[in-house]
Each structure stands twice: as structure tokens, then as C-alpha cells.
VEXVO-641371 format. One record per residue (C-alpha): residue in one letter; residue number from 1; x, y, z. Coordinates in Angstrom, 1 decimal, decimal comma. Layout:
BEGIN
  aa    i    east   north      up
   A  NUM       X       Y       Z
...
END
This chain:
BEGIN
  aa    i    east   north      up
   X    1   -83,4    95,5   -68,0
   X    2   -82,9    96,1   -64,2
   X    3   -85,1    95,5   -61,2
   X    4   -88,5    97,4   -61,3
   X    5   -91,6    97,9   -59,2
   X    6   -95,0    98,5   -60,8
   X    7   -98,1    99,6   -58,8
   X    8  -101,2    99,4   -60,9
   X    9  -104,6   100,6   -59,5
   X   10  -107,6   100,0   -61,7
   X   11  -110,3   102,6   -61,3
   X   12  -112,9   100,9   -63,4
   X   13  -114,5    98,9   -60,6
   X   14  -115,6   102,0   -58,7
   X   15  -119,0   103,8   -58,6
   X   16  -120,9   104,7   -60,6
   X   17  -119,8   101,4   -62,3
   X   18  -119,8   102,6   -65,9
   X   19  -118,6    99,6   -68,0
   X   20  -116,6   100,0   -71,2
   X   21  -118,7    99,9   -74,4
   X   22  -117,3    96,5   -75,3
   X   23  -118,7    95,1   -72,0
   X   24  -122,0    97,0   -71,9
   X   25  -124,2    93,9   -72,6
   X   26  -122,1    91,4   -70,7
   X   27  -124,1    89,2   -68,3
   X   28  -127,4    90,6   -69,7
   X   29  -128,8    87,1   -69,7
   X   30  -127,8    86,4   -66,1
   X   31  -130,7    86,6   -63,6
   X   32  -129,8    88,3   -60,3
   X   33  -131,9    88,4   -57,2
   X   34  -131,6    90,4   -54,0
   X   35  -130,1    88,5   -51,0
   X   36  -132,6    87,3   -48,4
   X   37  -133,6    90,0   -45,9
   X   38  -132,0    89,6   -42,5
   X   39  -133,2    90,2   -38,9
   X   40  -131,6    93,6   -38,0
   X   41  -132,9    93,7   -34,4
   X   42  -129,5    92,9   -32,9
   X   43  -127,6    95,4   -34,9
   X   44  -126,5    98,9   -34,0
   X   45  -129,0   101,5   -35,0
   X   46  -126,9   103,0   -37,8
   X   47  -126,8    99,5   -39,4
   X   48  -130,5    99,3   -39,2
   X   49  -130,8   102,7   -40,9
   X   50  -128,4   101,8   -43,6
   X   51  -130,6    99,5   -45,7
   X   52  -129,8   100,6   -49,2
   X   53  -131,0    97,5   -51,0
   X   54  -134,5    97,7   -49,6
   X   55  -134,9   101,1   -51,3
   X   56  -134,0    99,7   -54,8
   X   57  -136,3    98,0   -57,3
   X   58  -135,3    94,4   -58,2
   X   59  -134,2    95,4   -61,7
   X   60  -132,2    98,4   -60,4
   X   61  -130,4    96,2   -58,0
   X   62  -129,7    93,5   -60,7
   X   63  -128,4    96,0   -63,2
   X   64  -126,1    97,6   -60,5
   X   65  -124,5    94,1   -59,9
   X   66  -124,2    93,4   -63,6
   X   67  -122,4    96,7   -64,1
   X   68  -120,1    96,0   -61,2
   X   69  -119,0    92,7   -62,8
   X   70  -118,9    94,3   -66,3
   X   71  -116,3    96,8   -65,0
   X   72  -114,3    93,9   -63,5
   X   73  -114,1    92,4   -67,0
   X   74  -111,9    95,4   -67,9
   X   75  -109,7    94,8   -64,9
   X   76  -109,3    91,2   -65,9
   X   77  -108,2    92,3   -69,4
   X   78  -105,7    94,7   -67,9
   X   79  -104,1    92,1   -65,6
   X   80  -103,9    89,8   -68,6
   X   81  -102,0    92,4   -70,6
   X   82   -99,5    92,9   -67,8
   X   83   -98,9    89,1   -67,5
   X   84   -98,6    88,8   -71,3
   X   85   -96,0    91,6   -71,4
   X   86   -94,0    90,1   -68,6
   X   87   -94,0    86,8   -70,5
   X   88   -92,9    88,5   -73,7
   X   89   -89,9    90,1   -72,1
   X   90   -88,9    86,9   -70,3
   X   91   -89,6    88,3   -66,8
   X   92   -92,8    86,5   -65,8
   X   93   -91,3    83,8   -63,6
   X   94   -88,8    86,2   -62,1
   X   95   -91,4    88,7   -61,0
   X   96   -93,4    88,6   -57,7
   X   97   -97,0    89,5   -58,6
   X   98   -99,7    90,3   -56,1
   X   99  -103,3    90,8   -57,2
   X  100  -105,4    92,2   -54,4
   X  101  -108,1    94,8   -53,4
   X  102  -107,9    97,7   -51,0
   X  103  -111,3    96,8   -49,5
   X  104  -114,1    94,3   -49,7
   X  105  -117,6    95,2   -51,0
   X  106  -121,2    94,7   -50,1
   X  107  -123,6    93,4   -52,8
   X  108  -126,6    93,5   -50,6
   X  109  -125,4    91,4   -47,6
   X  110  -126,8    92,8   -44,4
   X  111  -129,0    95,0   -46,6
   X  112  -126,1    97,2   -47,6
   X  113  -124,1    98,3   -50,7
   X  114  -120,6    99,8   -50,9
   X  115  -118,3    99,1   -47,9
   X  116  -117,5   101,0   -44,6
   X  117  -118,5    98,4   -42,1
   X  118  -116,6    95,7   -40,2
   X  119  -118,5    92,7   -41,7
   X  120  -116,6    90,1   -43,6
   X  121  -117,9    91,1   -47,0
   X  122  -116,5    94,6   -46,5
   X  123  -113,1    93,9   -44,9
   X  124  -112,0    90,7   -46,7
   X  125  -110,2    91,2   -50,0
   X  126  -109,1    89,0   -52,9
   X  127  -105,4    88,2   -52,4
   X  128  -103,6    86,2   -55,1
   X  129   -99,8    85,9   -55,5
   X  130   -97,6    84,4   -58,1
   X  131   -93,9    83,9   -57,7
   X  132   -92,7    80,4   -58,9
   X  133   -89,3    80,8   -57,1
   X  134   -91,1    80,5   -53,7
   X  135   -94,7    79,5   -54,3
   X  136   -96,0    76,2   -55,5
   X  137   -99,1    76,3   -57,8
   X  138  -102,4    76,0   -56,0
   X  139  -100,9    76,9   -52,6
   X  140  -103,5    78,1   -50,1
   X  141  -102,4    80,0   -46,9
   X  142  -105,0    80,2   -44,1
   X  143  -103,1    82,6   -41,9
   X  144  -104,4    86,2   -41,7
   X  145  -102,6    88,5   -44,1
   X  146  -103,3    92,2   -44,3
   X  147  -102,8    94,7   -47,1
   X  148  -100,3    96,5   -44,9
   X  149   -98,1    93,4   -45,2
   X  150   -97,6    94,0   -49,0
   X  151   -94,9    96,7   -48,5
   X  152   -92,7    94,8   -46,1
   X  153   -93,1    91,6   -48,0
   X  154   -91,8    93,1   -51,3
   X  155   -89,0    94,7   -49,4
   X  156   -88,1    91,4   -47,8
   X  157   -88,1    89,7   -51,2
   X  158   -85,7    92,4   -52,4
   X  159   -83,4    92,0   -49,4
   X  160   -84,3    95,4   -48,0
   X  161   -85,2    96,1   -44,3
   X  162   -88,6    97,7   -43,8
   X  163   -88,5   101,3   -42,5
   X  164   -89,1   102,0   -38,9
   X  165   -92,8   102,6   -38,2
   X  166   -94,2   100,1   -40,8
   X  167   -96,9    98,2   -39,0
   X  168   -97,3    95,4   -41,5
   X  169   -95,0    92,4   -41,6
   X  170   -93,4    90,3   -44,3
   X  171   -95,4    87,1   -45,0
   X  172   -92,4    85,6   -46,9
   X  173   -92,1    82,9   -44,2
   X  174   -95,7    81,9   -44,9
   X  175   -94,8    81,2   -48,5
   X  176   -92,4    78,5   -47,2
   X  177   -95,0    77,1   -44,8
   X  178   -93,5    78,7   -41,7
   X  179   -96,5    79,8   -39,6
   X  180   -95,0    79,8   -36,1
   X  181   -95,3    83,2   -34,5
   X  182   -97,7    84,7   -37,1
   X  183  -100,4    87,1   -36,0
   X  184  -103,4    85,8   -34,0
   X  185  -105,4    89,0   -34,1
   X  186  -105,5    92,4   -35,8
   X  187  -106,9    95,9   -35,5
   X  188  -109,7    97,2   -37,7
   X  189  -110,6   100,9   -37,7
   X  190  -112,8   103,3   -39,6
   X  191  -113,2   107,0   -39,2
   X  192  -115,4   109,4   -41,0
   X  193  -115,4   109,6   -44,8
   X  194  -117,4   112,3   -46,5
   X  195  -121,1   112,3   -45,9
   X  196  -121,6   108,6   -45,7
   X  197  -124,0   107,4   -43,0
   X  198  -121,4   105,5   -41,2
   X  199  -120,4   105,6   -37,5
   X  200  -116,7   105,6   -36,6
   X  201  -115,7   102,1   -35,4
   X  202  -112,8   100,0   -34,3
   X  203  -112,6    96,3   -33,8
   X  204  -110,5    93,2   -33,6
   X  205  -110,6    89,9   -35,5
   X  206  -109,1    86,5   -34,8
   X  207  -109,5    83,4   -36,9
   X  208  -112,7    82,6   -35,1
   X  209  -114,0    85,7   -33,4
   X  210  -114,7    89,3   -34,3
   X  211  -115,6    92,2   -31,9
   X  212  -116,6    95,7   -33,0
   X  213  -117,3    98,8   -30,9
   X  214  -118,5   102,3   -31,9
   X  215  -116,9   105,1   -29,8
   X  216  -119,6   107,7   -30,6
   X  217  -122,5   105,2   -29,9
   X  218  -122,2   104,2   -26,2
   X  219  -123,3   100,6   -25,6
   X  220  -123,3    99,7   -29,3
   X  221  -121,0    96,7   -29,9
   X  222  -121,0    93,5   -31,9
   X  223  -119,5    90,1   -31,3
   X  224  -119,6    87,2   -33,8
   X  225  -118,5    83,6   -33,8
   X  226  -117,2    83,3   -37,3
   X  227  -116,9    79,5   -37,0
   X  228  -120,6    78,8   -36,3
   X  229  -121,9    82,0   -37,8
   X  230  -119,7    82,9   -40,8
   X  231  -122,3    85,3   -42,3
   X  232  -122,5    87,2   -39,0
   X  233  -126,2    86,9   -38,5
   X  234  -126,3    86,7   -34,7
   X  235  -124,8    89,4   -32,6
   X  236  -123,5    87,7   -29,4
   X  237  -122,3    90,9   -27,6
   X  238  -125,2    90,7   -25,1
   X  239  -125,4    86,9   -24,9
   X  240  -124,3    85,6   -21,5
   X  241  -122,9    82,4   -23,0
   X  242  -120,3    84,5   -24,9
   X  243  -119,3    86,7   -21,9
   X  244  -115,8    85,1   -21,7
   X  245  -115,1    85,6   -25,4
   X  246  -116,4    89,2   -25,2
   X  247  -114,0    90,0   -22,4
   X  248  -111,1    88,4   -24,2
   X  249  -111,8    90,3   -27,4
   X  250  -112,1    93,6   -25,6
   X  251  -108,7    92,9   -24,0
   X  252  -107,2    92,1   -27,4
   X  253  -108,6    95,4   -28,8
   X  254  -107,1    97,4   -25,9
   X  255  -103,7    95,8   -26,4
   X  256  -103,7    96,4   -30,2
   X  257  -104,6   100,0   -29,7
   X  258  -101,7   100,4   -27,3
   X  259   -99,3    98,7   -29,6
   X  260  -100,3   100,9   -32,6
   X  261  -100,5   104,1   -30,5
   X  262  -104,1   104,4   -31,4
   X  263  -105,4   108,0   -30,6
   X  264  -107,8   108,1   -27,7
END
């Protein structure tokens, strides 16, 4: 009867992507092809070496993608059950609901599968929110919101101050169309994770530009103009025409590292 908070993390859509029996044949009639090969010459060496898709047969790749979406079907059903239950107990329109992921995912873009890289497919996540008290249907917010903003936003909606040290910020003002003073850039970082062939990295993203550097790989860096090159196909880090933007993004990264007390 009283206030509640539910955190529900679906495990289905994780490798090895084993769908439920009821979804085993879903999408069997859908033809799936590998993405076009990309020119890797301007990429860091570890990216050039991490070309998982090239090692797979066409059918093995297609079945992997089908299984990925088959497991998502179970997630869709689970979310539907939650919404139906909230409706049945009369709490649906009085409950703030966020559906999001903890990371993006490669399905062959840049020749890769999985995640663990700073390209858009890996770092962008689905992020959908429903709360009729504050959000009009079909509202789209273009400002950059991060998953670390979920905690302070829920606390803000509940009238509670976020604890000291929380790096995210409440995006409640964005729901009312108030964008003044919102973030213009943010820090991305990745350390080591098991035995994956992935170099530690850190970077900064603005609405238009992205810069990534690799501390253990001297000289390896990437710069992309997301407006003219949304699929990040041309690395501009060594392009003289982008020298000003490179300098600006490096300065932003340094500032963000200082603000977050980044080690090293």
C-alpha cells in the first residue's frame, strides 16, 4: 500500500543467448546479413585485432543475432507483466518507470560483437521513462542523460537529497523542458574485465564530438565528428583540420578527470 522501489534486472539477454523454448523458432524466417566491412587502417591496433565477425560463418552470425532478439522477447514479456500488475493494483499512473540498459552492444559494427569499446553502439543505451504526472506522451529529450543519473532522479522525485559523492544528477528538470545548465560533456572509462582483448581507455563525449585515448597504448587516440560521421568511420585524431577540436576535447577530458578525482 505504501511507497515502494523495484529494481528488476533481466539476465536473459546475456551470452550465450539461450532463448526460452517458447521463443526458440522466433525470427527463423528473417534473413540477416553481416554489416559491410569497414576500413580499419585508422583505428588503434587492438581494434584492428578484435574482428570477431570476420571469423564467423554467415549463418553462425545470423543465428547469434536471432538468438539475441529471441531473448529480448522474454524481456518484453517480463516488462509487460510488471506494467499489467501495476495497472491491476491501481498504481500504474502514480509510478515512475524507467526502462534502460547498463550498456550498449555491438552486432557486427566495426567488425565487433559484445561491448567494451567507446563507439556509439557500445556506450549508448535504450532509455524510456513513463510518469504521466510529469511527462507528456511522445516526449523526446535530446540532452545527454547517463545511467548514473537514475539514482539521483528517483531520489529527487521522492523528495530526498542525493548522498554526498553521487556523481550523477537528477534529470527531473529536463522532464519539464528546463535544459539550462545541463551537462555539455561527460567522462567515459573502461578498465580491464577478465580475459577480454580490450585495452583500458578513457574518453569524453559532447553532443557533437568524441575523443578516446588509451593509457597503455602511447599515441593511440581517436576523434570523431558525430554530426558528419555518426557511425564513426573516420578517425580525425591525426587530421590537421581537426587540431582545434582535438585540443578542446583533451582539455575537457583533463577537467572531467580532475572533477571526478580520476586515478592517475
